N, CA, C and O atoms as a MOPAC input file, in Angstrom:
PM7 MOZYME 1SCF
protein

 N    -15.13500 1    -8.15800 1    -9.73900 1
 C    -14.49200 1    -7.04100 1    -9.05800 1
 C    -13.87200 1    -7.54100 1    -7.76200 1
 O    -14.52300 1    -8.23200 1    -6.97900 1
 N    -12.64800 1    -7.19800 1    -7.54700 1
 C    -11.95700 1    -7.64900 1    -6.34900 1
 C    -12.33900 1    -6.76500 1    -5.16700 1
 O    -12.49700 1    -5.55300 1    -5.31400 1
 N    -12.48500 1    -7.37500 1    -4.00100 1
 C    -12.67400 1    -6.63000 1    -2.75400 1
 C    -11.36400 1    -6.68000 1    -1.97800 1
 O    -10.68700 1    -7.70700 1    -1.93600 1
 N    -11.02300 1    -5.55400 1    -1.36800 1
 C     -9.74100 1    -5.42100 1    -0.66900 1
 C     -9.97200 1    -5.04000 1     0.78700 1
 O    -10.81100 1    -4.19300 1     1.09300 1
 N     -9.22400 1    -5.66800 1     1.67200 1
 C     -9.30700 1    -5.35200 1     3.09800 1
 C     -7.89400 1    -5.17300 1     3.64000 1
 O     -7.07500 1    -6.09000 1     3.58000 1
 N     -7.61700 1    -3.98700 1     4.16900 1
 C     -6.32200 1    -3.71800 1     4.78100 1
 C     -6.37900 1    -4.02400 1     6.27300 1
 O     -7.43600 1    -3.93100 1     6.89800 1
 N     -5.24500 1    -4.38600 1     6.82700 1
 C     -5.12700 1    -4.59900 1     8.26800 1
 C     -3.67500 1    -4.36900 1     8.66900 1
 O     -2.78700 1    -4.25700 1     7.82300 1
 N     -3.45700 1    -4.30000 1     9.98200 1
 C     -2.10300 1    -4.17900 1    10.50100 1
 C     -1.71900 1    -2.79900 1    10.97400 1
 O     -0.61700 1    -2.60600 1    11.48800 1
 N     -2.60800 1    -1.82900 1    10.81100 1
 C     -2.30500 1    -0.49000 1    11.29100 1
 C     -2.31700 1    -0.43600 1    12.81200 1
 O     -2.70500 1    -1.39000 1    13.48600 1
 N     -1.87900 1     0.70800 1    13.33100 1
 C     -1.87100 1     0.87500 1    14.77800 1
 C     -1.12400 1     2.13300 1    15.17300 1
 O     -0.75700 1     2.94900 1    14.32800 1
 N     -0.90600 1     2.27600 1    16.47300 1
 C     -0.18200 1     3.42300 1    17.02600 1
 C      1.18100 1     2.95900 1    17.51400 1
 O      1.27600 1     2.03500 1    18.32100 1
 N      2.23700 1     3.60300 1    17.02300 1
 C      3.59500 1     3.21600 1    17.38700 1
 C      4.43800 1     4.45500 1    17.66400 1
 O      4.04700 1     5.58200 1    17.36100 1
 N      5.59800 1     4.21000 1    18.24500 1
 C      6.55400 1     5.28000 1    18.48300 1
 C      7.42900 1     5.46200 1    17.24200 1
 O      7.59400 1     4.54100 1    16.44300 1
 N      7.97800 1     6.65300 1    17.09700 1
 C      8.91000 1     6.91000 1    15.99800 1
 C     10.06600 1     5.91900 1    16.05100 1
 O     10.58200 1     5.60500 1    17.12300 1
 N     10.46100 1     5.43400 1    14.88500 1
 C     11.53400 1     4.46200 1    14.78800 1
 C     11.06100 1     3.02100 1    14.73000 1
 O     11.83300 1     2.12200 1    14.39600 1
 N      9.79200 1     2.79800 1    15.05600 1
 C      9.23800 1     1.44500 1    15.05400 1
 C      8.93000 1     0.98100 1    13.63000 1
 O      9.07000 1     1.72500 1    12.66000 1
 N      8.50600 1    -0.27500 1    13.54800 1
 C      8.12600 1    -0.87600 1    12.27200 1
 C      6.70400 1    -1.41200 1    12.35200 1
 O      6.22900 1    -1.77700 1    13.42700 1
 N      6.03900 1    -1.45700 1    11.22400 1
 C      4.72700 1    -2.07400 1    11.10100 1
 C      4.65400 1    -2.79700 1     9.76600 1
 O      5.30700 1    -2.40200 1     8.80000 1
 N      3.85800 1    -3.85500 1     9.71600 1
 C      3.59500 1    -4.51400 1     8.45000 1
 C      2.09500 1    -4.50000 1     8.19100 1
 O      1.31100 1    -5.05900 1     8.95800 1
 N      1.71600 1    -3.85900 1     7.11200 1
 C      0.32400 1    -3.81700 1     6.70000 1
 C      0.04100 1    -4.95600 1     5.73000 1
 O      0.91100 1    -5.36700 1     4.96200 1
 N     -1.18200 1    -5.45500 1     5.77900 1
 C     -1.62600 1    -6.49800 1     4.86700 1
 C     -2.80500 1    -6.00100 1     4.04500 1
 O     -3.61900 1    -5.20500 1     4.51200 1
 N     -2.87800 1    -6.48400 1     2.82500 1
 C     -4.00100 1    -6.19200 1     1.93600 1
 C     -4.47900 1    -7.53000 1     1.38800 1
 O     -3.80900 1    -8.15300 1     0.56500 1
 N     -5.64500 1    -7.96000 1     1.85500 1
 C     -6.18800 1    -9.24300 1     1.43100 1
 C     -7.24300 1    -9.01900 1     0.35200 1
 O     -8.14700 1    -8.19800 1     0.50800 1
 N     -7.11200 1    -9.75200 1    -0.73000 1
 C     -8.08100 1    -9.65500 1    -1.80800 1
 C     -9.05200 1   -10.81600 1    -1.77700 1
 O     -8.68800 1   -11.93300 1    -1.40900 1
 N    -10.30000 1   -10.54800 1    -2.16800 1
 C    -11.30100 1   -11.60200 1    -2.28400 1
 C    -12.17100 1   -11.31400 1    -3.50100 1
 O    -12.30800 1   -10.16600 1    -3.92500 1
 N    -12.75100 1   -12.36300 1    -4.04800 1
 C    -13.61800 1   -12.20500 1    -5.20500 1
 C    -12.88700 1   -12.28300 1    -6.53100 1
 O    -13.51000 1   -12.49400 1    -7.57200 1
 N    -11.59300 1   -12.11800 1    -6.50500 1
 C    -10.77300 1   -12.20700 1    -7.71700 1
 C     -9.31000 1   -12.31200 1    -7.29500 1
 O     -8.93800 1   -11.91200 1    -6.19200 1
 N     -8.51000 1   -12.84400 1    -8.16800 1
 C     -7.08900 1   -12.98800 1    -7.86000 1
 C     -6.35400 1   -11.68000 1    -8.09500 1
 O     -6.55400 1   -11.01600 1    -9.11200 1
 N     -5.49900 1   -11.31600 1    -7.14400 1
 C     -4.69300 1   -10.10900 1    -7.28400 1
 C     -3.67200 1   -10.25500 1    -8.40400 1
 O     -3.11200 1    -9.26500 1    -8.87600 1
 N     -3.43500 1   -11.48500 1    -8.82400 1
 C     -2.44400 1   -11.73800 1    -9.86100 1
 C     -2.78000 1   -11.06500 1   -11.18600 1
 O     -1.88900 1   -10.83700 1   -12.00500 1
 N     -4.04800 1   -10.74500 1   -11.40600 1
 C     -4.43900 1   -10.16200 1   -12.67500 1
 C     -4.38400 1    -8.64500 1   -12.67200 1
 O     -4.75400 1    -8.01000 1   -13.66000 1
 N     -3.92400 1    -8.05200 1   -11.56900 1
 C     -3.94700 1    -6.59800 1   -11.42900 1
 C     -2.57000 1    -6.02400 1   -11.12600 1
 O     -1.64100 1    -6.73600 1   -10.74300 1
 N     -2.47300 1    -4.71800 1   -11.30900 1
 C     -1.44700 1    -3.95800 1   -10.62500 1
 C     -1.99500 1    -3.63500 1    -9.24400 1
 O     -3.16000 1    -3.26000 1    -9.11300 1
 N     -1.17300 1    -3.77500 1    -8.22000 1
 C     -1.58400 1    -3.51300 1    -6.84100 1
 C     -0.71500 1    -2.37900 1    -6.30000 1
 O      0.48700 1    -2.32600 1    -6.56000 1
 N     -1.32700 1    -1.49000 1    -5.55900 1
 C     -0.58700 1    -0.33000 1    -5.05800 1
 C     -0.96500 1    -0.02200 1    -3.62100 1
 O     -2.03100 1    -0.40600 1    -3.13900 1
 N     -0.07100 1     0.67600 1    -2.95500 1
 C     -0.33600 1     1.23700 1    -1.63100 1
 C     -0.30100 1     2.75800 1    -1.73800 1
 O      0.56700 1     3.34200 1    -2.38700 1
 N     -1.27300 1     3.37000 1    -1.07800 1
 C     -1.35800 1     4.81800 1    -0.97200 1
 C     -1.58900 1     5.17400 1     0.49300 1
 O     -1.89500 1     4.30500 1     1.31000 1
 N     -1.44400 1     6.43800 1     0.81500 1
 C     -1.81800 1     6.92400 1     2.13700 1
 C     -2.39800 1     8.31500 1     2.00000 1
 O     -2.14500 1     9.03400 1     1.03400 1
 N     -3.18400 1     8.66800 1     3.00000 1
 C     -3.77900 1    10.00500 1     3.01800 1
 C     -3.79400 1    10.52100 1     4.44900 1
 O     -4.40800 1     9.93300 1     5.34000 1
 N     -3.10900 1    11.62300 1     4.64000 1
 C     -3.08900 1    12.29500 1     5.93100 1
 C     -4.18900 1    13.34800 1     5.95800 1
 O     -4.61500 1    13.80900 1     4.89900 1
 N     -4.65600 1    13.73900 1     7.13300 1
 C     -5.71900 1    14.74200 1     7.22400 1
 C     -5.34500 1    16.03600 1     6.50800 1
 O     -4.27200 1    16.59700 1     6.72600 1
 N     -6.24600 1    16.49200 1     5.65600 1
 C     -6.02800 1    17.73900 1     4.93900 1
 C     -5.07800 1    17.64800 1     3.76500 1
 O     -4.75700 1    18.66000 1     3.14200 1
 N     -4.62300 1    16.43700 1     3.45600 1
 C     -3.67500 1    16.27300 1     2.34800 1
 C     -4.26100 1    15.36700 1     1.26900 1
 O     -5.21200 1    14.62300 1     1.51100 1
 N     -3.67800 1    15.44400 1     0.08300 1
 C     -4.10000 1    14.58000 1    -1.01500 1
 C     -3.58500 1    13.15700 1    -0.79600 1
 O     -2.64000 1    12.92100 1    -0.04300 1
 N     -4.23000 1    12.23700 1    -1.47000 1
 C     -3.79300 1    10.84300 1    -1.40400 1
 C     -2.40800 1    10.73500 1    -2.05100 1
 O     -2.17400 1    11.24700 1    -3.14600 1
 N     -1.51200 1    10.06500 1    -1.35400 1
 C     -0.11000 1     9.97800 1    -1.77100 1
 C      0.25000 1     8.55700 1    -2.18000 1
 O     -0.00400 1     7.60800 1    -1.43700 1
 N      0.83500 1     8.41200 1    -3.34900 1
 C      1.30900 1     7.11300 1    -3.81800 1
 C      2.52400 1     6.67100 1    -3.01300 1
 O      3.38300 1     7.48600 1    -2.67700 1
 N      2.59200 1     5.37600 1    -2.70500 1
 C      3.72300 1     4.82100 1    -1.95600 1
 C      4.48700 1     3.77700 1    -2.76700 1
 O      5.70300 1     3.88300 1    -2.92300 1
 N      3.78500 1     2.77400 1    -3.28100 1
 C      4.46400 1     1.67700 1    -3.96300 1
 C      3.46500 1     0.90900 1    -4.81400 1
 O      2.26500 1     0.90000 1    -4.53900 1
 N      3.99400 1     0.25300 1    -5.87400 1
 C      3.11500 1    -0.55400 1    -6.71900 1
 C      3.90400 1    -1.60200 1    -7.47600 1
 O      5.09500 1    -1.42800 1    -7.73600 1
 N      3.24200 1    -2.68400 1    -7.82600 1
 C      3.80300 1    -3.69000 1    -8.73100 1
 C      2.66900 1    -4.43600 1    -9.40900 1
 O      1.51900 1    -4.39600 1    -8.97300 1
 N      3.02900 1    -5.11900 1   -10.49100 1
 C      2.15600 1    -6.09900 1   -11.10000 1
 C      2.67100 1    -7.46900 1   -10.67400 1
 O      3.88100 1    -7.68900 1   -10.62100 1
 N      1.77900 1    -8.36900 1   -10.37600 1
 C      2.16500 1    -9.68800 1    -9.88500 1
 C      3.11400 1   -10.38400 1   -10.85000 1
 O      4.01100 1   -11.11200 1   -10.42800 1
 N      2.91500 1   -10.15900 1   -12.14900 1
 C      3.72900 1   -10.83400 1   -13.16400 1
 C      5.07100 1   -10.16500 1   -13.39500 1
 O      5.89800 1   -10.67000 1   -14.15500 1
 N      5.29300 1    -9.03200 1   -12.74500 1
 C      6.50800 1    -8.24800 1   -12.95800 1
 C      7.32700 1    -8.24900 1   -11.67800 1
 O      6.78300 1    -8.03600 1   -10.59400 1
 N      8.60800 1    -8.48200 1   -11.78900 1
 C      9.45000 1    -8.53000 1   -10.59200 1
 C      9.78600 1    -7.14400 1   -10.05100 1
 O     10.28400 1    -7.01600 1    -8.93300 1
 N      9.51300 1    -6.10400 1   -10.84300 1
 C      9.90700 1    -4.76000 1   -10.42800 1
 C      8.81500 1    -4.11500 1    -9.57400 1
 O      7.62800 1    -4.19900 1    -9.88800 1
 N      9.24300 1    -3.47400 1    -8.49400 1
 C      8.35900 1    -2.69200 1    -7.64300 1
 C      8.76400 1    -1.22800 1    -7.74600 1
 O      9.94800 1    -0.89100 1    -7.70100 1
 N      7.76900 1    -0.36900 1    -7.88400 1
 C      8.03300 1     1.06100 1    -7.99600 1
 C      7.68800 1     1.73100 1    -6.66400 1
 O      6.63000 1     1.47100 1    -6.09100 1
 N      8.57500 1     2.58500 1    -6.17900 1
 C      8.36900 1     3.25500 1    -4.90300 1
 C      8.41400 1     4.76700 1    -5.07700 1
 O      9.10900 1     5.29400 1    -5.94600 1
 N      7.65300 1     5.44600 1    -4.22900 1
 C      7.77700 1     6.89400 1    -4.14000 1
 C      9.09900 1     7.23300 1    -3.45700 1
 O      9.56500 1     6.49200 1    -2.59100 1
 N      9.69000 1     8.33700 1    -3.84600 1
 C     10.97000 1     8.73800 1    -3.25400 1
 C     10.85300 1     8.91500 1    -1.73700 1
 O     11.81300 1     8.68800 1    -1.00100 1
 N      9.67800 1     9.31800 1    -1.28600 1
 C      9.49300 1     9.60700 1     0.13800 1
 C      9.61200 1     8.37000 1     1.02500 1
 O      9.84100 1     8.49300 1     2.22800 1
 N      9.45800 1     7.18000 1     0.44200 1
 C      9.50100 1     5.96300 1     1.25000 1
 C     10.54400 1     4.96400 1     0.76300 1
 O     10.72400 1     3.91200 1     1.37600 1
 N     11.22200 1     5.27500 1    -0.31500 1
 C     12.20600 1     4.35400 1    -0.88000 1
 C     13.29400 1     4.08500 1     0.15400 1
 O     13.85500 1     5.01500 1     0.73400 1
 N     13.58500 1     2.81700 1     0.37800 1
 C     14.59800 1     2.43400 1     1.35200 1
 C     14.04600 1     2.18000 1     2.74600 1
 O     14.71200 1     1.54300 1     3.56200 1
 N     12.82800 1     2.67200 1     3.04100 1
 C     12.20900 1     2.43700 1     4.35400 1
 C     11.02900 1     1.48300 1     4.26100 1
 O     10.78900 1     0.69700 1     5.17700 1
 N     10.28700 1     1.55100 1     3.14800 1
 C      9.10000 1     0.71100 1     2.97200 1
 C      9.40400 1    -0.38000 1     1.94300 1
 O     10.14500 1    -0.16400 1     0.98400 1
 N      8.82000 1    -1.54100 1     2.16500 1
 C      9.01100 1    -2.66600 1     1.25400 1
 C      7.66400 1    -3.30400 1     0.94400 1
 O      6.94300 1    -3.72200 1     1.85000 1
 N      7.33200 1    -3.37600 1    -0.32700 1
 C      6.08800 1    -4.01100 1    -0.76100 1
 C      6.39800 1    -5.42500 1    -1.20900 1
 O      7.34600 1    -5.64900 1    -1.96100 1
 N      5.60500 1    -6.37600 1    -0.75300 1
 C      5.84600 1    -7.76500 1    -1.10700 1
 C      4.52400 1    -8.49000 1    -1.28600 1
 O      3.45900 1    -7.92000 1    -1.05000 1
 N      4.59300 1    -9.73400 1    -1.69900 1
 C      3.38300 1   -10.52200 1    -1.97600 1
 C      3.56700 1   -11.91500 1    -1.39700 1
 O      4.68700 1   -12.39200 1    -1.21300 1
 N      2.44400 1   -12.55300 1    -1.11500 1
 C      2.44900 1   -13.95100 1    -0.71200 1
 C      1.91300 1   -14.73900 1    -1.89700 1
 O      0.73200 1   -14.65000 1    -2.23400 1
 N      2.79200 1   -15.50900 1    -2.52400 1
 C      2.40800 1   -16.22100 1    -3.73200 1
 C      1.39200 1   -17.33200 1    -3.47200 1
 O      0.70100 1   -17.77200 1    -4.39000 1
 N      1.30600 1   -17.77400 1    -2.24600 1
 C      0.37300 1   -18.85100 1    -1.92800 1
 C     -1.00300 1   -18.31800 1    -1.51000 1
 O     -1.98600 1   -19.05800 1    -1.46900 1
 N     -1.04600 1   -17.02100 1    -1.20400 1
 C     -2.28300 1   -16.40900 1    -0.75800 1
 C     -2.57400 1   -15.18100 1    -1.61100 1
 O     -1.73100 1   -14.73700 1    -2.39000 1
 N     -3.72600 1   -14.66300 1    -1.46000 1
 C     -4.13800 1   -13.48000 1    -2.22400 1
 C     -3.88100 1   -12.23500 1    -1.38100 1
 O     -4.79000 1   -11.44300 1    -1.12900 1
 N     -2.63100 1   -12.07200 1    -0.94800 1
 C     -2.29100 1   -11.01800 1     0.00200 1
 C     -1.04500 1   -10.25900 1    -0.46400 1
 O     -0.09200 1   -10.83700 1    -0.98500 1
 N     -1.09600 1    -8.96400 1    -0.25600 1
 C      0.04800 1    -8.09000 1    -0.50700 1
 C      0.38200 1    -7.38800 1     0.80500 1
 O     -0.50800 1    -7.07100 1     1.59400 1
 N      1.65100 1    -7.15100 1     1.02700 1
 C      2.10300 1    -6.53800 1     2.26900 1
 C      2.82400 1    -5.21900 1     2.00600 1
 O      3.34700 1    -4.97200 1     0.91900 1
 N      2.83200 1    -4.39200 1     3.03400 1
 C      3.67700 1    -3.19800 1     3.02300 1
 C      4.40700 1    -3.16800 1     4.36000 1
 O      3.81100 1    -2.89500 1     5.40100 1
 N      5.69300 1    -3.45100 1     4.31500 1
 C      6.51500 1    -3.39800 1     5.51300 1
 C      7.08700 1    -2.00200 1     5.64100 1
 O      7.73600 1    -1.49700 1     4.72500 1
 N      6.84300 1    -1.38400 1     6.78500 1
 C      7.25700 1    -0.00100 1     7.00800 1
 C      8.24300 1     0.04300 1     8.16400 1
 O      7.93400 1    -0.38900 1     9.27400 1
 N      9.42400 1     0.56500 1     7.89600 1
 C     10.48500 1     0.63100 1     8.88900 1
 C     10.86200 1     2.08400 1     9.19100 1
 O     10.57200 1     2.99700 1     8.41700 1
 N     11.50900 1     2.26500 1    10.32500 1
 C     11.97100 1     3.60500 1    10.73800 1
 C     10.86000 1     4.63600 1    10.59500 1
 O     11.04400 1     5.69000 1     9.98700 1
 N      9.71000 1     4.31500 1    11.16300 1
 C      8.54700 1     5.17700 1    11.00200 1
 C      8.76000 1     6.53300 1    11.65900 1
 O      9.40800 1     6.65900 1    12.69800 1
 N      8.18400 1     7.54100 1    11.00900 1
 C      8.30700 1     8.92200 1    11.45600 1
 C      6.91300 1     9.49400 1    11.72900 1
 O      5.92900 1     8.98100 1    11.19600 1
 N      6.81200 1    10.53200 1    12.53700 1
 C      5.48700 1    11.13300 1    12.76900 1
 C      4.80000 1    11.55000 1    11.46300 1
 O      3.57400 1    11.49500 1    11.36600 1
 N      5.56600 1    11.95700 1    10.47800 1
 C      4.97200 1    12.37100 1     9.19700 1
 C      4.42700 1    11.20000 1     8.37700 1
 O      3.81000 1    11.41000 1     7.33200 1
 N      4.65000 1     9.97300 1     8.84500 1
 C      4.04700 1     8.79800 1     8.20100 1
 C      2.62200 1     8.56100 1     8.69600 1
 O      1.93500 1     7.66900 1     8.19700 1
 N      2.17700 1     9.34200 1     9.65900 1
 C      0.82200 1     9.20200 1    10.18200 1
 C     -0.19600 1     9.48700 1     9.08700 1
 O     -0.18300 1    10.55500 1     8.47600 1
 N     -1.07500 1     8.52600 1     8.84700 1
 C     -2.05900 1     8.63300 1     7.77200 1
 C     -2.94800 1     7.39600 1     7.78200 1
 O     -2.70500 1     6.44100 1     8.52000 1
 N     -3.97700 1     7.43600 1     6.95300 1
 C     -4.74500 1     6.23200 1     6.63700 1
 C     -4.08900 1     5.60800 1     5.40600 1
 O     -3.84900 1     6.28200 1     4.40500 1
 N     -3.80800 1     4.32400 1     5.50000 1
 C     -3.12600 1     3.60900 1     4.42100 1
 C     -4.12000 1     2.74300 1     3.67000 1
 O     -4.91800 1     2.01900 1     4.26600 1
 N     -4.05400 1     2.83200 1     2.34300 1
 C     -4.98100 1     2.11300 1     1.47400 1
 C     -4.22900 1     1.23300 1     0.48300 1
 O     -3.14000 1     1.58400 1     0.02900 1
 N     -4.81800 1     0.09100 1     0.15400 1
 C     -4.34000 1    -0.64300 1    -1.00800 1
 C     -5.38300 1    -0.50900 1    -2.11300 1
 O     -6.56100 1    -0.25600 1    -1.85800 1
 N     -4.91800 1    -0.68700 1    -3.34000 1
 C     -5.77800 1    -0.49600 1    -4.49700 1
 C     -5.31000 1    -1.38800 1    -5.63100 1
 O     -4.14700 1    -1.78800 1    -5.67900 1
 N     -6.21800 1    -1.69600 1    -6.54100 1
 C     -5.87500 1    -2.48500 1    -7.71700 1
 C     -6.38000 1    -1.78500 1    -8.97900 1
 O     -7.32000 1    -0.99000 1    -8.94600 1
 N     -5.72300 1    -2.10800 1   -10.08200 1
 C     -6.13200 1    -1.54900 1   -11.36000 1
 C     -5.43100 1    -2.26300 1   -12.49200 1
 O     -4.56100 1    -3.10700 1   -12.27700 1
 N     -5.83100 1    -1.90200 1   -13.71900 1
 C     -5.21400 1    -2.52000 1   -14.88800 1
 C     -4.71200 1    -1.49700 1   -15.89000 1
 O     -4.46700 1    -1.83000 1   -17.05000 1
 N     -4.55800 1    -0.27000 1   -15.45700 1
 C     -4.01700 1     0.76000 1   -16.33600 1
 C     -2.55400 1     0.46700 1   -16.63800 1
 O     -1.78000 1     0.11900 1   -15.74500 1
 N     -2.18400 1     0.61200 1   -17.91200 1
 C     -0.80200 1     0.28300 1   -18.28900 1
 C      0.20500 1     1.25500 1   -17.69000 1
 O      1.40000 1     0.96400 1   -17.63900 1
 N     -0.27500 1     2.40900 1   -17.23800 1
 C      0.61600 1     3.38700 1   -16.61900 1
 C      0.56500 1     3.32500 1   -15.09300 1
 O      0.83900 1     4.31500 1   -14.41500 1
 N      0.21700 1     2.16900 1   -14.56500 1
 C      0.07700 1     1.99100 1   -13.11900 1
 C      1.32800 1     2.42700 1   -12.36800 1
 O      1.24900 1     2.90500 1   -11.23600 1
 N      2.49500 1     2.25700 1   -13.01400 1
 C      3.77100 1     2.49400 1   -12.34300 1
 C      3.98900 1     3.97100 1   -12.03800 1
 O      4.88300 1     4.32100 1   -11.26800 1
 N      3.17100 1     4.84500 1   -12.64500 1
 C      3.30800 1     6.27600 1   -12.36300 1
 C      2.65900 1     6.65500 1   -11.03300 1
 O      2.88300 1     7.74900 1   -10.51700 1
 N      1.85200 1     5.74400 1   -10.48300 1
 C      1.27900 1     5.98100 1    -9.17100 1
 C      0.13200 1     6.96500 1    -9.10700 1
 O     -0.16400 1     7.50000 1    -8.03800 1
 N     -0.52000 1     7.21500 1   -10.23000 1
 C     -1.69600 1     8.09100 1   -10.24000 1
 C     -2.88600 1     7.34900 1    -9.63300 1
 O     -3.23000 1     6.26600 1   -10.10600 1
 N     -3.51700 1     7.89900 1    -8.60600 1
 C     -4.67600 1     7.20100 1    -8.01600 1
 C     -5.76700 1     6.88700 1    -9.03200 1
 O     -6.49400 1     5.90800 1    -8.86900 1
 N     -5.89100 1     7.69500 1   -10.07000 1
 C     -6.92400 1     7.46500 1   -11.07600 1
 C     -6.68200 1     6.19200 1   -11.88300 1
 O     -7.58200 1     5.71300 1   -12.57200 1
 N     -5.48900 1     5.65100 1   -11.80000 1
 C     -5.16800 1     4.40700 1   -12.50600 1
 C     -5.66500 1     3.17700 1   -11.77200 1
 O     -5.56300 1     2.06300 1   -12.28500 1
 N     -6.20300 1     3.36800 1   -10.57300 1
 C     -6.62400 1     2.25200 1    -9.73100 1
 C     -8.10700 1     2.36000 1    -9.45300 1
 O     -8.59800 1     3.41600 1    -9.05400 1
 N     -8.82200 1     1.26200 1    -9.66500 1
 C    -10.27900 1     1.30300 1    -9.65200 1
 C    -10.92200 1     0.65900 1    -8.44300 1
 O    -12.08000 1     0.94900 1    -8.14100 1
 N    -10.20900 1    -0.20400 1    -7.74300 1
 C    -10.75600 1    -0.84000 1    -6.54400 1
 C     -9.89200 1    -0.44700 1    -5.35700 1
 O     -8.66300 1    -0.46700 1    -5.42800 1
 N    -10.56400 1    -0.08800 1    -4.25400 1
 C     -9.86500 1     0.40200 1    -3.07200 1
 C    -10.38600 1    -0.29300 1    -1.82500 1
 O    -11.56300 1    -0.63900 1    -1.73200 1
 N     -9.49100 1    -0.48900 1    -0.87400 1
 C     -9.90900 1    -0.97300 1     0.42100 1
 C    -10.43100 1     0.17400 1     1.27400 1
 O    -10.47100 1     1.32300 1     0.83400 1
 N    -10.82900 1    -0.15300 1     2.49900 1
 C    -11.40800 1     0.84700 1     3.38600 1
 C    -10.34500 1     1.62800 1     4.15500 1
 O    -10.64000 1     2.65600 1     4.76300 1
 N     -9.12300 1     1.14100 1     4.12500 1
 C     -8.01100 1     1.82500 1     4.77500 1
 C     -7.75200 1     1.33900 1     6.18500 1
 O     -8.63800 1     0.80400 1     6.85200 1
 N     -6.51900 1     1.53600 1     6.62600 1
 C     -6.12900 1     1.21500 1     7.99600 1
 C     -5.28400 1     2.37200 1     8.52900 1
 O     -4.39400 1     2.87700 1     7.84500 1
 N     -5.57900 1     2.77800 1     9.75500 1
 C     -4.92700 1     3.95500 1    10.34000 1
 C     -3.55800 1     3.59900 1    10.90100 1
 O     -3.40000 1     2.60400 1    11.60800 1
 N     -2.57800 1     4.42200 1    10.57600 1
 C     -1.24000 1     4.32800 1    11.17100 1
 C     -0.94400 1     5.65900 1    11.84000 1
 O     -1.01100 1     6.71500 1    11.21100 1
 N     -0.61600 1     5.59400 1    13.12400 1
 C     -0.28900 1     6.79300 1    13.88800 1
 C      1.09700 1     6.61700 1    14.48700 1
 O      1.35300 1     5.64600 1    15.19800 1
 N      1.98900 1     7.55600 1    14.20000 1
 C      3.35800 1     7.49700 1    14.69000 1
 C      3.59400 1     8.70700 1    15.58700 1
 O      3.46000 1     9.85000 1    15.15200 1
 N      3.94400 1     8.44500 1    16.83400 1
 C      4.17800 1     9.52800 1    17.78300 1
 C      5.67300 1     9.71700 1    18.01500 1
 O      6.46100 1     8.77700 1    17.90400 1
 N      6.04300 1    10.94400 1    18.33800 1
 C      7.46200 1    11.25700 1    18.52600 1
 C      7.89200 1    11.03100 1    19.96400 1
 O      9.05600 1    11.24500 1    20.30100 1

């Protein structure tokens, strides 16, 4: 079972950028679909982006398409989420997750079985 640790969150002004990291240990992320989600207070967990290491295609939620970029470090067991033009509504706890469901690209949280502890992102206006 892979263990996941997110980092890189923080408090920023609207319009700023942040890059989140998701480091895997105990297993290679290459064997999984990896995804980013976020959860704001009082709201459901929201899918952001996902890919399989073996697939060049990345799937994004419409809410972040064009602003967020998910990438990987092929030399390390790390996945990134680069977030640009941040807005106050992006304030949430951000999580990475892994799974092997063939429908991972639909972004259903139930398709992902391992989760990190999350990292807080706060965007002020």
